[in-house]
C-alpha positions, -999 to +999 in steps of 0.1 A: +593-272+332+629-276+343+663-280+327+679-308+307+700-315+338+668-321+358+655-346+332+688-365+331+690-368+368+654-380+370+662-406+343+691-418+365+671-416+397+696-392+413+674-361+416+680-355+454+708-332+464+725-359+485+725-384+457+736-358+432+766-347+453+778-383+457+779-386+419+794-352+416+823-361+439+829-394+420+832-374+388+853-347+404+879-373+416+889-379+380+882-345+365+892-319+391+901-332+425+899-297+439+861-298+433+855-328+455+831-316+482+823-284+463+790-296+449+759-273+451+741-266+483+704-275+484+690-241+473+716-238+445+709-274+434+672-268+430+679-235+411+699-256+387+670-280+382+645-252+377+668-231+354+666-202+378+701-190+370+712-159+351+747-173+340+763-206+339+778-219+372+815-215+380+839-233+356+847-261+381+810-270+382+808-269+344+838-292+341+824-318+365+789-317+350+803-322+315+822-352+329+791-366+345+771-363+313+795-370+283+783-354+251+765-325+268+779-290+272+772-270+303+750-247+283+729-276+270+725-290+305+710-258+317+688-252+287+651-258+290+640-294+286+616-303+258+596-333+270+592-346+234+629-350+230+647-383+237+677-381+261+689-416+259+707-416+226+724-383+234+736-394+268+751-426+255+765-411+224+793-393+242+824-413+232+809-441+212+817-446+175+788-443+151+786-480+142+752-490+156+763-495+192+742-467+205+710-481+190+717-515+205+720-502+241+698-471+238+673-483+264+699-484+292+692-454+314+718-459+340+744-483+354+756-487+390+787-506+401+768-522+430+732-527+440+739-507+471+748-477+450+715-480+431+696-482+464+713-450+476+701-431+446+666-446+443+649-461+474+624-490+469+598-468+484+603-442+456+605-469+429+573-486+440+553-457+453+529-452+424+534-486+407+505-504+392+524-536+385+556-549+401+573-581+388+602-595+408+625-625+403+657-634+421+667-653+453+651-637+484+636-605+468+650-583+496+642-551+476+606-557+485+605-580+515+633-564+536+632-528+523+594-523+524+573-528+556+542-548+558+521-516+559+538-503+528+530-535+509+495-535+522+491-499+510+502-510+476+475-537+475+448-513+487+458-488+460+457-513+432+492-526+428+496-562+414+528-578+426+543-610+412+571-625+432+593-653+419+616-667+446+644-692+444+629-724+460+641-725+496+637-763+495+655-768+462+690-777+452+699-744+435+697-723+467+721-747+484+745-743+455+742-705+458+749-706+495+782-724+488+790-700+460+785-669+482+803-685+512+772-685+535+767-710+562+743-738+551+707-727+554+714-689+555+698-680+522+672-707+527+661-692+560+660-657+546+640-667+516+614-686+537+611-656+560+605-633+531+579-657+515+561-659+549+561-621+552+543-617+519+519-645+527+511-627+560+504-595+542+484-613+515+462-629+542+448-594+548+436-591+512+399-580+508+377-580+477+376-542+480+413-540+473+424-532+438+457-551+439+471-584+451+502-605+455+512-637+436+540-659+448+558-686+428+591-706+431+617-718+407+646-742+412+673-733+387+707-716+389+702-680+400+715-659+371+697-625+374+678-604+399+650-587+379+626-560+390+601-546+364+578-517+373+547-508+353+561-526+322+583-495+318+614-497+340+635-528+345+662-530+372+685-559+365+716-573+380+736-605+374+745-629+402+782-631+401+804-660+414+815-655+450+798-621+453+766-613+472+738-596+454+745-562+469+780-563+454+769-569+418+765-543+390+730-530+385+715-518+352+683-497+347+666-500+314+635-482+302+609-494+277+613-474+245+595-496+220+626-511+205+642-544+210+667-539+238+677-549+273+642-541+287+625-564+262+650-592+268+646-593+306+608-588+304+606-620+283+630-638+307+607-629+336+576-641+318+592-674+309+604-680+344+570-671+358+552-695+336+575-723+347+572-713+384+553-733+410+532-724+440+549-726+474+544-761+489+530-746+522+505-718+515+490-696+542+467-676+520+435-686+537+417-690+504+430-657+490+434-659+452+471-660+441 
């Protein structure tokens, strides 16, 4: 079944040994600098996840782990995980006063200082591998168009994945304003966005009626405020577009649907409103394929 530690790492998408040790070292820098670089080797790491240990790890490991997961003791982290239990409230409750703040943010599973850090811990291939629906809104949607190959996107369509992609209009005024804000040469984001749209149109042109999934493409022309990625109406990866900062440099938040009114619900509604207002690309190359 696995330990509470394993469940927490899966929730944060840092369940590989390399991703874990990066987070371990970050925590060790502030807790016990002598532990930097002393994270578990591969075999030891997977024993931790499975609970195949007779005693708790060395004290320096316990100190770092408790720093990584405020509110949890080392003994609790290595206890057997009960799948009916909720982790979110406990993880977030570490140093927060009991005044309702936990409930308001309880659907936030993890926060990363930059999108690049999120991508290091959870690749798009892992995020999308078994997805039934993928909803994307942003500027150029590189998380799909640049991180996943044509063959990977085609596989998703074959296996029944429905993908909705909402791009910032490459012929609109808002993308020009964003180029200036990020300090790009005129046309840089425009060219990239057109390239990504054409990539998806090229893949969509291979659609057949025997495929269970499909791709829909729409455009919007408004200030780019957020990059939104929603998978299976369960997980929302969201980041703001900050002034003067490229998307890779912006904080990234991961929220999970838990049935309550929270971050997930807010950005799910934002996506649906933007999608309804979106328009088809002016030049379609779908060869009669339904959008």
